N, C-alpha and C positions, 0 to 999 in steps of 0.2 A: 351497568354490568350485571347481567342476570345470574341467578344462582345456577342455572343450567350451564352457562358458559364457564363459570368458575369450576363446576364439577367436571366439565370436559377437560379443563387444563389439569385438574388433579389426576384424572384417570390417565392422561397422557404423560404423567410424570413431570410436568412443568411447574406445578404449584403444590407445595406441602400443605398439610392440614394443620389447623390450630389444635392445640392440645384440648382434649375433651374429658369430662368427668361424668360418670354415671349418676343418675338420679335415684337408682335403687328400686327394688320391687317391680322390675319390668317397665319402669317409666321412661326408658331411653336415656339419652345423655345430652349434655349441653356443652358449649364451648366454655372451657375453664377460664381462659384469658386470651385476649387478642395478642397474637405474636406480631410485633411491628414488622419483622422481616417478611412474614407471609403477606401482610398488607402491602408492603412496598413491592414485593414480587408481583402481586396481582396488578398493582398500579403500572409497573413496567410493561407487563404483558398487555395491559389495556392501552398503553401508548403506542405499541408497535403492532398489535394484532388487529386486523380488520376483516370484515366479512368477506369470505372468498379468498383471503390471502393465506398461503401456506404457513403454518405455524413455525416452520423452520426458518423462514425469513425473519419472523418476529424474534426468534431466539438469537439470530445473528445480530440484529439491531440492538437487542437487549445486552448481549455480550459486549458489543462495542461501547454502548452507553456506560456500562458498569466499569469500564476501564478508564474512562475520561476523568482527569483530576478535577476535584471541586475547587472553586475559588476560595481563597482564604476568607474566613468569616461568613461563608455562605450559610444561609438558613435552610437550604435544600436538604431533603432527607438523603441518606446514603443509599445508592442503588445497589441492592444485593446482587450477588453473582447468580446467573442461571445455573441449573443443574449441569454438572460436568458431562454426563452422558448425553444430554440433549445438545450441548455445545458441539461435541465431537460429531454426533450424527448430522447436525445442521451444516457443519463445515464440509464434511465429506459429501453430503447431498449437493451442496452448492458447487463444489469442485467438479463433480461428475456432470453437472449441467453447464459448466463454463465453456467459453469459447476456446480456451487453451486445451481442454480435454477433447473437444470436438476436432480441433486441428490434429492432435496427437492420434486420435482414433482413425482419422482419414489416412494419416501417414502409416500407421501400423497395418492398415488393410491393403495398402498399395502392393501390387505384385512386383516381382523382380523384372529386370530387363528394361530396355528403352521404352517399351509401351507402358509399363507400370510407372516409370519415372515421369513420362509425359502426362499421364492421367493424374498423378499426384500433384504435379506443379499446376495443372489446370484447376483442380479442385481447391487446393489451398489458395491459389491466386484469387479465385472467386470469393472465398471466405474473407480474405484480407481486404479485398476491394470493397466488400459490403460494409466494412468498418475501418475506413481509412484513418491513418494516424500520421501526423507530422510531428516530429520531435520538437520540443520547445527550444527556442534560442536561449543560449546561456544568458542569465540575467545581467552579467557584467557587460556583455555585448549590447544588450538592449539599452542599458543605462548610458553607455558611451554614445550610442546613436542618438538618444534623446538629448543628451547634454550638448552634442554637436549640431543639433537641429537636422539630423539626417533621418531618412526613412528607416524604420526598424526592419531588419532583414527577416525573411520568412524562415519558418522551421525547415529542418532537413527533409529530404525526400521521404515519400511514403515508406512505411515499415516493411516494404516488400522483400527486402533482403533476408528477412527472417525465414522466408520460404525455404532457403537452402538448409538452414538449421533443422527445420521440421523434416525436410527430405532426408537429412542425414540420420535422424532418429528412426524414420520409417524404413529407409532403404539400406542404411549402412553408410559409414563415412566414405568408404572406397568408391561408392557409386556417385558421390557428389563431387569430390575433389577438393583439394586444399584452397584453390582460388575462390571457389564459390563459398566455402566456409569462411574464408577471410572476409569476404563481402558481408556475410551474415553477421559475424562477430562485430564488425565495424558498425553495422546498423544498430546493434544493441547498445553501442556507445560505451561499452565498459572500458575503464581505465584511460579513456580519451585517445585510444589508438585508432589509426586509420586502417583502411583495407590493406594498404601497402605494408604497414607495420605488421599486421597479422600474417600476411602472406610470407614476409621474410621470416617470421618466427616459426610458422608451420613448415616452411620449406627447409629451414635449418634443422628442425626436428626430424623431418623425413630423411635428410641426408646424414643424420647422426652427428650433426655439428652442434646440437643443443640438447637440452633436456627432452626426453621422450614425452609424447603427449598421451595421456591416459584417456583414450576415446571411450573406454568403458564407463567413465564417469558421466559421459554425455547421456547415456541411457539411464543412469541413475538419477540425473537431474530431471529427466523427463517424467520420472515417476512422482507425480504431484500428490498422489493419494498415500503412498507408502510412508513418507515422513509424518503425516498427520495420524495415520493408523498406529505408528510406533510411538508417537509422542504421548507422554503423560499429561494430565491436566495442568500440572505446574509448567510444563513446557509450552502449552498453549497460552497460559497466562503470561509467560515471559515473552512469547512471540507477539502478543497483543501490546505489551509494554513497549517493545522495540518498534512495532508498527506505528503506534500513536506518537511515540517520541520522534521517530523519523519524519512523521507527518508535520510536526511542529517545526523541526529544523529545515525541512524542505520549504515550508511556507516562508520562513524568514529569509531563505536564500532567494526565493522568487520575488519577495517584496523589495529586495535590493533594486530590482529593475523599476520599481514604482516609486522612486525618489525617497525611499526610506532613509533617514539620516544614518550615516555610518559611524560606528564606534570600533575601537580596537577589539572588543569582545566579539562583535558580530563578524568583523573581518576574519578573526581567528577561527570562528565556527565555519565560515564559508571555506576557509583554507583547508580544514580537516576533510571536507567533502571533495574539494577540487584537487587536492594533492593525490587523492585516491582515484580520481576520474569517475566519481560516483554520481555526479549530478544527472547524467542521462539515465542511469539505472533508476534513481529515485523518480525521475520524471516519468518513466515507463510504468512504475508500479504504484506510485502514490497518487491517490485521489483525495482532494480536500473535502469532497462530498461524495464518497463512493457509494455505489449500490451494495446491497448485502453480498451479492456474488463477487463483486470486485474486492470487498473487504475480506472475504474468505480466501481469494487467490493471494492477496497481499499478505494475509496472516500466514498462509502456508509458506510463502517465500521467506518470511521473517524467521522461520525455523532454521534457515541456512546460517552457518557460522559467520560468513563474511559480513552479513548485515548486522548481526549482533555485535561484531567487532567494531563496525562503523559507529553504531549507536553508543557503545561503551566509550570509544574515543571522543565522541561529541560530548558525552556527559562529563568526562574527565576535563575536557577543555572548559565546559561551562562551570564546573566546580572551581577551576583555577581562576576564572574571571567571570563571576556571576553578574557583574554590573553591565550587562550587554545593552540595556536601554538607558544608560546614563551618559549624556554627552560630556566630553571633557570640558572642565571649567564651568559646568552648569550644575548648580546645587539643587535644582528643582526635580531631579530624578526622572522617573518614567513619565510623569505628567509633562515636564518640559520637553521630553523626547517626542511625545505625541503632539504637543502643540507645534513644535518645529515641523514635524512631518505634515500635519494638516495644513499649516501655512504654506509649506513648499508645494503641496499638491494644488492648493488654490491658485498660487502664483503661476505654476506651470500650466494648469488648465486654462487660466486666463490668457497666458501667452500663446497657447496652441490654438485657442478658438477666437482670440481677438475680441472677446466679449468681457474681459475683466474678471475679477474674482467673484465667486458667488458664495 
């Protein structure tokens, strides 16, 4: 790591300077003492910055790394936090370049009338087709199919239904219609409701038979930059905590499909997610190995109160039953849990391939 590169990071506000002391009589100054936090900040930048890579991507990776918990007894150095201003700038920069923002920009540029609606649907359809997405099958369904020796069902249809939601943002709800919006909300998978469920709820609201729908909030939800711009650094730190925590809970939910031994604690955690119909939402937004841009999008989403509420409920459940990796009647704890899981995987792999355990 060259001195020139370190100086470039200092000038960009990414790396603080060591404290220096003067030598007197015009002889300049020297570093008074090496600051470990400066050294570790330089090390973090060195891990994530590469020749030709935008430094804002490195800041996002650094911010994500700094939030990950350290293993108990780990000898690894604590990763310091990147500068708050650099984090905000990097998140906003990534959001402006994201696929979500491009979709919204297309929607907002669409003209009124049938011609504008046709052009919008064509443009958004092409963008969605370039990045096809099939929702994940619920892990309980996958596990049941594997246990019964049946083929695992495929994921839900492509995420094309969201085009109606994007159109509603760009053209107005009245231009899209309740039926199309019901299809779109069902594609999002929120709360486990079907298109028919959403259509009944929206229809009842239109007829005055149910609570009115605040369509203005739809426009507010589409403002992905505003919440980040209004958030303080503590809010971004909390959103990161929520995101990384939900990532772990989502992983445990998915691993249920991969023959992970079940315990009352794990079942209770899955129940917190499933009772709220939030597995499809987590599946849309959580990446176990996300790109920096995906991390920024998910971070912005975790500023929303409903995701923080979900995380809080999961943490409360975990506190009530922390022995999630302890099999009932087995005093070997997490080690026995992992041995049981690996043995089951070997047995199932041998059963599926006919080649025995490896």
